[in-house]
C-alpha positions as CSV (number, residue, x, y, z in Angstrom):
1,X,76.6,94.9,0.2
2,X,79.0,93.1,1.7
3,X,76.9,91.7,4.1
4,X,74.2,89.9,1.3
5,X,77.0,88.8,-0.5
6,X,78.7,86.5,2.9
7,X,76.3,84.4,3.3
8,X,75.7,83.8,-0.6
9,X,79.7,82.9,-0.7
10,X,79.3,80.4,2.1
11,X,76.9,78.7,0.8
12,X,78.2,78.5,-2.2
13,X,81.5,77.2,-1.0
14,X,79.9,74.3,1.8
15,X,77.5,73.5,-2.1
16,X,80.9,72.8,-3.9
17,X,81.8,70.4,-1.0
18,X,79.1,68.9,-0.9
19,X,79.6,67.7,-4.9
20,X,82.5,66.8,-4.0
21,X,82.1,64.6,-1.1
22,X,79.0,62.7,-3.5
23,X,80.9,62.3,-5.8
24,X,84.1,60.8,-4.5
25,X,81.3,58.3,-2.6
26,X,79.7,58.0,-6.2
27,X,83.0,56.6,-7.3
28,X,82.5,53.9,-4.4
29,X,86.4,52.4,-2.7
30,X,89.6,53.7,-3.0
31,X,91.0,52.4,-6.9
32,X,87.0,51.9,-8.2
33,X,86.4,52.8,-11.3
34,X,84.8,52.1,-14.6
35,X,85.9,48.5,-15.2
36,X,84.9,46.5,-12.5
37,X,81.6,47.0,-13.6
38,X,82.5,45.0,-16.3
39,X,84.2,42.7,-13.7
40,X,81.8,43.1,-10.9
41,X,78.1,41.1,-10.3
42,X,78.6,38.2,-13.2
43,X,79.9,34.6,-12.6
44,X,82.7,33.8,-14.3
45,X,83.3,30.0,-14.9
46,X,86.8,29.1,-15.5
47,X,86.5,27.7,-19.7
48,X,90.7,27.3,-20.0
49,X,94.2,27.3,-18.2
50,X,96.9,28.7,-20.5
51,X,94.7,27.9,-23.0
52,X,94.0,24.4,-22.4
53,X,90.6,24.0,-21.8
54,X,89.8,23.2,-18.1
55,X,88.0,19.3,-17.2
56,X,84.5,18.7,-18.8
57,X,82.1,19.3,-15.5
58,X,84.8,21.4,-13.6
59,X,83.4,23.8,-11.1
60,X,86.2,26.5,-11.5
61,X,84.2,29.6,-11.3
62,X,85.2,33.4,-9.7
63,X,82.8,36.3,-8.0
64,X,83.8,39.7,-7.7
65,X,81.5,41.6,-6.0
66,X,82.4,44.9,-3.6
67,X,86.0,44.2,-3.8
68,X,84.9,40.9,-1.8
69,X,85.9,37.8,-4.6
70,X,84.3,34.1,-4.1
71,X,84.1,31.2,-6.1
72,X,85.5,27.5,-6.2
73,X,89.1,26.4,-7.5
74,X,88.3,23.3,-9.0
75,X,88.3,21.2,-5.8
76,X,88.0,23.9,-2.4
77,X,86.1,27.2,-2.3
78,X,87.5,30.3,-2.5
79,X,87.4,34.0,-0.7
80,X,89.7,37.1,-1.1
81,X,89.7,40.8,-1.5
82,X,90.3,42.9,-4.6
83,X,91.0,46.2,-5.9
84,X,90.6,47.2,-9.3
85,X,93.2,49.8,-10.8
86,X,92.2,50.7,-14.6
87,X,93.1,46.8,-15.9
88,X,95.1,45.8,-13.0
89,X,93.3,43.7,-10.6
90,X,95.1,42.8,-7.4
91,X,93.9,40.2,-5.3
92,X,94.2,40.2,-1.5
93,X,93.9,37.9,1.6
94,X,92.7,35.0,-0.4
95,X,92.1,31.5,1.3
96,X,90.5,28.2,0.3
97,X,89.1,25.5,2.0
98,X,91.8,22.3,2.2
99,X,89.9,19.6,0.6
100,X,91.1,17.6,-2.2
101,X,89.8,15.3,-4.9
102,X,90.0,12.2,-5.9
103,X,90.3,13.5,-9.2
104,X,94.1,14.0,-9.1
105,X,93.4,15.7,-12.9
106,X,91.1,17.9,-10.6
107,X,93.4,18.9,-7.8
108,X,96.3,19.7,-10.5
109,X,93.7,22.5,-12.7
110,X,93.4,24.2,-8.7
111,X,97.0,24.2,-8.6
112,X,97.4,26.1,-11.6
113,X,94.7,28.1,-11.0
114,X,94.8,29.4,-7.7
115,X,99.1,29.5,-8.6
116,X,97.9,32.1,-11.3
117,X,95.3,34.2,-8.8
118,X,98.0,35.5,-6.8
119,X,98.9,39.5,-6.0
120,X,98.1,41.4,-8.6
121,X,97.0,40.1,-12.6
122,X,96.4,42.0,-15.9
123,X,92.5,41.7,-16.7
124,X,90.4,41.8,-19.6
125,X,86.3,42.0,-20.0
126,X,85.1,41.7,-23.5
127,X,81.5,41.1,-22.9
128,X,80.7,37.6,-21.7
129,X,84.7,36.9,-21.4
130,X,86.9,37.4,-19.0
131,X,90.9,37.0,-19.3
132,X,93.2,37.4,-16.1
133,X,96.8,37.1,-16.7
134,X,100.0,36.9,-14.6
135,X,103.4,35.9,-14.7
136,X,102.3,32.4,-13.9
137,X,99.7,32.0,-16.9
138,X,96.3,32.8,-18.0
139,X,92.6,31.8,-17.1
140,X,89.9,32.8,-19.3
141,X,86.6,32.4,-17.8
142,X,82.5,32.7,-19.7
143,X,79.8,34.4,-18.0
């Protein structure tokens, strides 16, 4: 009887391992969770910086997809990586093109936005509104 039980026990252990691996794969990259689902797949247009409205027709926006950030910081294109843990968003490798605008207000808006988009930020997604906050300030976006 024990000879019949052994193949079944090996099968059950193998099945548990496969289920665990598939479960980890479905959870995505390290640090990703359900909160990232509300953040990803939308184009978030900047609405305000520290409660002050952005310049009308500003091109400032961000998009989060699969650990990569892309967007526009008012004048320049931006890109980098991100990781989500709970309600904390960690940005890394943030890079930008190096153009300047003839409009000093757009340059100032960009400087303020990039100053906030550094390192760890807290984030809140409420429907079509995204808020990113750090010690340097708060950005509000709309999808």
